[in-house]
N, C-alpha and C positions, 0 to 999 in steps of 0.2 A: 327271177330265180327259180329253177326247175326242181320239184321235188315229185315223185312218183306221176312224172306225167303233167302236172299239174301249177299253173304258173303263177307264183305270188309276187305282190308288189310289197316291197319293204319303203317304205317312205323314209324321207329325210327326219322330218319331224312329225311328232304327236302333238298337236297342238289343242289348246282348250277341254282335253279331255283327262279329267282326275285320275281314270282307270281305263288306261288304251284299251283295246280292243284285243282279243287271241289274234295273233299273227300281225297287230301293227308293228312296228320294230323303230327305234329310232337308230337308223345305222350308226350315228357317233356312238350313241352311248354300247350299242353293240360292240362296236371297235375300240372301247375305251380312249375316244379323243373328244369327247362332249364336251370336257374342262381340262384346264391346265393339269398336268398330273399331279403339282403339288399342291392342288384343291382338291384332289376328289377324296371322297369320303365312304363311298358305297361299291363293294365290289359288283360290276355289273357288267352283261355281257357274255360272251363267248366264255368259261369257265377256264379251260387250257391258255387260250391268248391272254386272259387277263393275269392269272398267275403267274406266266412267263414274263409278262411286263411288271408285274409289282417284284419278282426276282431280282430282275434287272435294275429298278429302281432303285432298291436296297443295295444292289453292290455298287451302282455309279453313288447312291448317296454317301457310302461311306468312303469311298475311294476320295471323293469329291469334299467330304467332310461339310456336306448340304444341309443344314439341320432342318430346313424347311422341307425338302423333298423324305427327310428319313420319316417327320413327325408324320406325314401323308402316308408312310407305309405303316408305321405303325396302326394309324387309324383303321386303312385300308385289312390289315393281318385281324384286328380285333374285331373288324366285322365279319370277317370270314368265319373264325373260329366261333365266336359266340352269339352267330345268329343264323349260319348258313352251312354248316360242318355235319355230318352223318356221324352216329357214334363209332363207325368204323374207318373214320378217315376219309372218306369219301366226298365230292363237291362238285357244284353243279349239277341242280334238281331238274332242270328241266331239259326232254327229250327236242324240243324245237329250239333249234340254235345251240344245244349241246350248253344250255346257259344257266347264269344266276337269274335267280328271280326277285323274291321279297325275302325278309326276314321271316323266319321260322316256317317255310315251306320246305318240308321235308319229308313228299310223300316216300313211300316204302314200295310198293308195287309198280311205279311208274317212273321210277327214280332213273336218272341218266349215269352219273356219278362215273365219268369217264375215267380208265385208269390214268391217262394223260395227266388229268387234273391232279388226281394225287399225287404222284412224282413232282408237278410243278408247285405243288404245296411245301412237300419237302426242300426243295430249292429253296422256295420264299423264305421258309424258316431259317435254314441255314445259313440265307445272306442277312438276316435280320439279327442273329446273332454275333453276329462281327461286331455290331455295333451294341448290342444290348446282351451282356452275356447272362442271361436268364433261361431257367429252366422252363419256360412257357414253352418255347420252341421245342425242344428235344421233346416233351410230353405231346406234342400234338405230331412230331415226327415218329415216336413210337406207336403212335395210336396207327398211323399208316404202314409202318413197317412189319406190325404185327398181323395186320388185320386186311388194309383194301388190297395192297400188295401181294402176298401170297394168296390171297383169295381170285387175283385175276388170271393166274394160271394153274394149271389142271398139273398135278402133283406128277406126272411121267413127262411134264415140260411140251408137249405135244398141241395143247389147245389154251384158247386165252378168252378171256371176256374184255369186251369193251365196254361195255355198259355192267355195273355192282350192284344188283339189287340187293334190298334188305329182304323182299319179301316173293316168293315164286310161285305162281299158279300155272303149269302148263297149260293147260287149255286155255285160260285166257291169253298168255302169250301168244297161242297159235290164234287163236281166232278175235282177238279183240285190238282194233289198230291202237289204240290207247296204250298199249302196252307190246307192240309187237317188235320194241326195241331190245325188249327185255329177253333174254334166252334162256332157257331152263337148262342148257347144258352148254359148255364152252365151245367156240368156235377155231376151225383150224388154220383160217387165216383172213383177213379183212382187205377189203376193197383200198380202204383208207387205213396200211399198216402203222399207225403209229403207236399204238400202244405195245406190241410186243417188244420191239427194239428197244423203246421206252424204258420198258420194265428190265429188258437186259441192261441197260445202262446205269439204272438204278441199282440193280443189284452188283453189278460189277464196281461201281465207286462207293460202295459200304462205308470205307475206311475215311471219307469224308464225313460221315454222320457219326460215325463210334466216338472217335476223338477230336478234339482241335486243342491250340497251343495259344497262350498268349502271354509272351514274356517270360517269367517264373510262373506259370502256373499251366498245368496239363488237365485239360477238361474231358471227363469220360460222359459221355451224353447215353449209349445207348451199349447195355449191357449183353453183349455180343461176343461169343467167343471168338478171339483174335489175338493175334500178336501185333505190336506197332511201334516203329522205331520213331521216336519223337526228338526234336531238338529244343532246348529250353536254355535262354540266355547263352546260345552258343556250343551248349554242353549236350552230347548224346544221352538218350534216354530208353533203354527197352522197358515195354511194359507188356504183361500176358493177362488176358483176361479168358477165365474158364468159370463153368456152372451150368446149371441145367435152367435156367432161362429160358424161354418166359413161362413155363410150365413149372418150375418149382422158383423159389424164390433165394436161391443160393448163388452169389456170386462171389469170386474171389479175383482182386487183383493183385499180381506178384511184380516186384519193382525190381528192376535192373540198371541201375546208375553206373556211370564209370567215374564220377566223382562225387568225392561227399558235401558238396555244396547245396544247400536248402534250398527246398523248392515245394510249390504246394501241388497236390492231387487234390483235384476238386471232381467231388462223385456225386452224379444228380440223384437227388431224393424224388421219386416220381409223385407227383400229385395224386394218385391214389393210394399211396401207401401211408397207410394209418400207423402202423408199428413196424420198427426194424431196429436189428442190433448190430452194431460194428464193432469189430476185433482189428487189432494189430498185433501182429506174431502170436495171437491167441489170446490178449490181453483186452478186456474192454475198453473202448473208447468214445466219446461222445463228443465229436468236432462239431465247431460251430458249422449253421447253413449262412450261405452268402446265395440271395438270387436264386432259391433251389437246389443250391449245390453244397454236400458237405465238403469241408475245405479243412485238410492235414496240411498242415506247413510243417517241413523238419529236414534235415539231414537226412536221407535216406540212404540206408544200406543195402547192399545188392542181395537178394532172394527175402527183403521183407513183404511179408503179405498182410494187406487190408482184404476182411472177408466181411461180408454183408448179408445178412440174414432177412430176407423181405415177408413179413406176413403177409399172405394172399388169401385170405378168406373168399370164397363166392361171394359177390356182392350183387342184389340188383338196384339198376339203374333207372329212374324215372326222368323223363324229358321235360323242358319246359314247359308250362300249361298253353302257351301259344303254338305248339307245335302239335296242330291238331290230328295229324294221322298219328301220332303215339299218345294221345290222350286216354286214360285206363289202362294204360301198357306198361310193362315193362322189360329192360332188355337184362341177360345176364350179362355177368360179365366175371373174371379172377383174373387180377393182377392186369395187364395191358390188354389183355386176350378177352374178344367179345365172342360169346356163345350163341348158337341158333339150334332152331329144332329141324330137323330133317323127315320126311315122308317115311322114307327107310327103316326109321326106327321107331316113329310112333304113328305112322297108318296116317290115312288119307284126311283132307278136309283138317287140317292143323289150327283153323281159326277158330274150330269147337272147343278147343283146349284152353282153359283156365289155370293160370298156375298160384300156388299159394305160396306168397314169398315169406310168411313166417315160419314156413317149416323147415327144417334142415335139407342141405344138399349134401350129397356125398361123391366123391370122385370114384370112377369106377373104369376099370381097361375097356376098350372097344375096338375088335379086330378090324386092321383097314386104318387106324389111322397111325400117321407116322412117326417118326422118329421117339419122343417119351411123351407125344400128345395122351391125354386122357379125355373120357367125356364126363357129364357131369349130370348124375341123378338126382331129380326134382318132384317135390309131390303137386299133383294139381288134379282138376275135377274135368271130365267130357260132358259135353251137353249131349243129351240122348234126343234123338229123332223122335218127336209126337206127330206120327201119322204123316199123310202124303200130303196135306194141307201146306200152301205156300204161307200164308200166315194163320197164326191161330192164338188165343188167348194166352196170356205168359205162366208161365210155369217154373217153377225153380227144380227141374229134373236133370240132375247130373249123376255120373259115376264117380267114385275115387279111381284115380290111376298114376302110376308113376311115369313118368317120358325120358325122355336122354337127350340132352342137349350136346353138340360137339364144336369145336371151334369154329367159327364163321369162315377161317382160312380156309378148311378143308370142306367146305359144303360141294357138292355137287361132284363129286368123285366116285361116288356109286351109281345105281340106276337112276334114271331121270325121277324126278317128282318134287312134292313142293318143298319151301322152305320157309323159315320165320325165324327173325330178328328179335323184333318187338311183339310180346306173348301179353294175351288179357291176363289181368289181375284181379 
């Protein structure tokens, strides 16, 4: 295998070594044929290929009624989303081999998180929902749709990210071979141009991720403005979704059935949502929740409106203690949207900033953000420079500052500079 003019040998097995040396790869595990599919329990190897495989496994298991294979798919899904998933919806942390590594290995500045891998993760989640109508799949897909995917494309649609970092230090990207794959600006094209068309395919097939049906149930998974024509028990139904989501918590679903037969509208209750109010034609309702979906079953009339008001306060999120890259750090979210700091708003050396999670966070307008996006203003401290010494006795010398966070989906659309998702706390 040739890379940068050097030849490397990838062995077929790595025997008698509890921790194989860097560069020694079991090609069977890398290509996911180290075990029969139904016996695999860990997401390994090339991340895009793995997730395409798992999506295909799930589709095949559903169609064939293969419960053993379906059980393996559930195990693999849980392994990915509970131990190898970035807060932005990125997957595949290693640049070498574009691969999964091991649980909780989620570096921010040397991450790979290929755009195609996030697309494939959405494929996998959608396939599993066919067997398990549960909101856990739509919650992860939402994370991908509102963070990883829009961040992969420039706002003008002319440049793209193959790699999706959570921390950018432009000089390190330019000078360190460890981070050379991370780009501080999006690229116009790639020698292996899989990500731009994959992103286009995902965006043009959004309908498959917004709604689905099952007999007499219509599932609303994603709160994306649209109009959908569905068929429930042979009867056509038209649904309209409007609102200001994801930068506001207001969503309305207008129902236009052609018959008065009863059926159930199942609306996802987002995992991040701690407080919500629902009304039907202006009257408060408290429908039961089934597998993460509010279920309203009735004989619907033309023009019925189900309105949701989802409370979306800014929330500081912490990672599992085993995610060493995020130890002592927090990430700022609001609803499904992940925020980040950029040099354009906060000056250079973002690592010198420390956020104060107990202080209020306010929403502010910021020129240059598209649609109805807003920035968040938060309180923190900036560590002062104490002389020119490389090392010096510790001193608590900081200056109070206010800094600005923007949606991660928007990073890199101004002048090139640093970017940071996980902030010191």
